[in-house]
C-alpha positions in Angstrom: -3.8 15.3 -21.4 -3.2 18.5 -23.9 -2.4 17.2 -27.3 -1.9 20.2 -29.8 0.5 22.9 -31.2 2.7 25.0 -28.6 1.8 28.2 -29.9 1.1 31.0 -28.2 -2.7 31.1 -29.0 -3.4 27.2 -27.4 -3.0 29.3 -23.6 -0.4 27.0 -22.0 -0.2 29.0 -19.0 -3.9 28.9 -18.5 -3.5 25.6 -18.3 -0.5 25.2 -16.2 -2.1 27.8 -13.5 -5.1 25.8 -14.0 -3.3 22.3 -13.0 -1.8 23.5 -10.4 -5.2 24.7 -8.9 -6.5 21.6 -9.4 -3.6 19.7 -7.9 -3.6 22.3 -5.0 -7.9 21.1 -4.2 -6.7 17.4 -4.3 -6.8 16.5 -7.6 -4.6 13.1 -8.4 -4.7 12.8 -12.3 -1.0 13.6 -14.1 -0.8 16.3 -17.0 0.8 14.8 -20.0 1.4 17.7 -22.9 1.8 16.3 -26.2 3.1 18.3 -29.1 5.9 21.1 -30.5 6.3 24.4 -31.3 7.6 27.9 -30.8 6.2 28.0 -27.1 7.9 24.5 -26.0 10.8 26.3 -24.5 8.7 28.8 -22.5 6.0 26.0 -21.6 9.4 24.0 -20.2 10.9 26.4 -18.2 7.5 27.5 -16.9 7.4 23.9 -16.0 11.2 23.6 -14.2 9.9 26.6 -12.0 7.5 24.6 -10.3 7.6 23.1 -7.5 8.7 19.4 -6.9 5.9 17.3 -6.6 4.1 19.8 -9.3 6.6 19.6 -11.4 7.0 15.7 -11.6 3.1 15.0 -12.0 3.7 17.1 -15.7 4.9 15.4 -18.6 5.7 17.0 -21.7 6.1 14.9 -24.5 7.1 16.7 -27.6 5.9 15.5 -30.4 3.8 12.0 -30.5 3.7 9.4 -33.6 0.1 8.7 -34.5 0.4 5.4 -32.4 1.5 7.3 -29.0 -1.7 9.6 -29.9 -3.9 6.9 -29.8 -2.4 5.5 -26.6 -2.7 9.3 -25.2 -6.1 9.2 -26.1 -7.0 5.6 -24.5 -5.0 6.0 -21.1 -6.1 9.7 -20.2 -9.2 10.9 -18.5 -9.4 14.7 -20.3 -8.0 16.1 -23.2 -8.0 19.7 -21.8 -8.0 22.6 -24.4 -7.3 26.0 -22.8 -6.9 28.0 -26.6 -8.1 31.6 -26.3 -8.6 31.3 -30.4 -9.8 27.8 -31.9 -11.7 26.5 -34.4 -13.4 22.4 -34.4 -10.0 20.9 -33.9 -9.1 17.7 -35.5 -8.2 16.2 -32.1 -11.8 17.0 -30.6 -13.4 14.8 -33.0 -9.8 11.9 -32.3 -10.7 12.2 -28.6 -14.8 11.8 -29.3 -13.8 8.6 -30.8 -12.0 7.1 -28.1 -14.5 8.0 -25.4 -12.0 10.7 -24.2 -14.4 13.9 -22.7 -13.1 17.5 -23.0 -12.4 20.3 -20.7 -12.2 23.6 -22.1 -13.3 27.6 -21.8 -15.5 30.1 -22.7 -13.4 32.4 -24.9 -14.8 34.4 -27.8 -12.6 32.9 -30.2 -12.6 29.3 -29.1 -14.9 27.4 -31.4 -13.9 24.3 -29.0 -16.6 25.5 -26.0 -19.7 24.9 -28.8 -18.6 22.2 -30.0 -18.5 20.5 -26.2 -21.8 22.0 -25.5 -23.2 21.5 -28.7 -22.8 16.9 -28.4 -22.8 17.5 -24.5 -19.1 15.8 -24.2 -17.2 17.7 -21.9 -17.2 21.0 -20.0 -16.9 24.6 -20.4 -15.3 26.2 -17.9 -14.4 30.1 -17.2 -11.4 31.0 -18.7 -9.6 31.7 -15.7 -7.5 28.6 -13.4 -10.3 28.2 -11.1 -12.7 27.8 -14.2 -10.4 25.5 -16.1 -9.7 23.8 -13.2 -13.5 23.4 -12.6 -14.3 22.5 -15.8 -11.8 19.5 -15.3 -13.0 18.6 -11.9 -16.7 18.1 -13.8 -15.4 16.3 -16.5 -14.1 13.5 -14.1 -17.3 13.3 -11.8 -19.3 12.7 -15.1 -16.9 10.8 -16.4 -18.8 7.8 -17.8 -22.3 9.8 -19.2 -19.4 12.4 -21.2 -17.2 8.9 -22.4 -20.8 7.7 -23.7 -21.7 11.0 -25.5 -18.4 11.2 -26.9 -18.9 7.5 -28.4 -22.7 8.0 -29.5 -21.9 11.4 -31.2 -18.2 10.6 -32.8 -19.8 8.7 -35.9 -22.3 11.6 -36.8 -19.2 13.8 -37.3 -17.7 11.3 -40.0 -15.9 13.0 -43.3 -18.7 11.2 -45.8 -21.3 12.0 -43.6 -20.2 15.8 -43.1 -20.0 16.5 -47.0 -22.9 15.0 -48.0 -25.4 17.4 -45.5 -23.1 20.3 -47.0 -23.6 19.1 -50.4 -27.1 18.8 -49.0 -27.4 22.3 -47.6 -25.9 24.4 -50.5 -27.7 22.2 -53.0 -30.8 23.5 -51.3 -29.4 27.0 -50.6 -28.6 27.3 -54.5 -32.2 26.1 -55.7 -33.7 28.4 -53.2 -31.6 31.1 -54.7 -32.8 30.2 -58.5 -36.4 30.6 -57.4 -35.9 33.9 -55.4 -33.9 35.1 -58.3 -36.8 34.4 -61.0 
């Protein structure tokens, strides 16, 4: 499953190439792409150029409702984030709450990789089609443990908990600055 804006930095050509490699190596999972954006037409055109056997296993859903999004999380095996540039996207926390592990790439500006590694909720692969395909396969091979990590970790990322932690850190920093400044 890919769920997000269909824009250049989401690196969807890499996702498609990785999926082609995954299927070529015997992978059986279908690919569903949910989202909208300025690159949607180019994405559809790229998928149309694939052989029928591959094209038929890829569904481009466009925009989806919140209910559809949660059904997609519940019925998927891997959330794939192929972004070359990402922070800490909400889609990761939503996937974690659903028990859905993440496959992503190592890229200098892809913060998703740090989140995946820190919380052990998926696999980070090289930013190549083979690397991302390997990450997807590794997630599938370790799905039970990674899904359990997602479910165990998600509650700690609740905004009320995070905002209290931030408040405490800022208060401590402010107090230290007052002491150091005297």
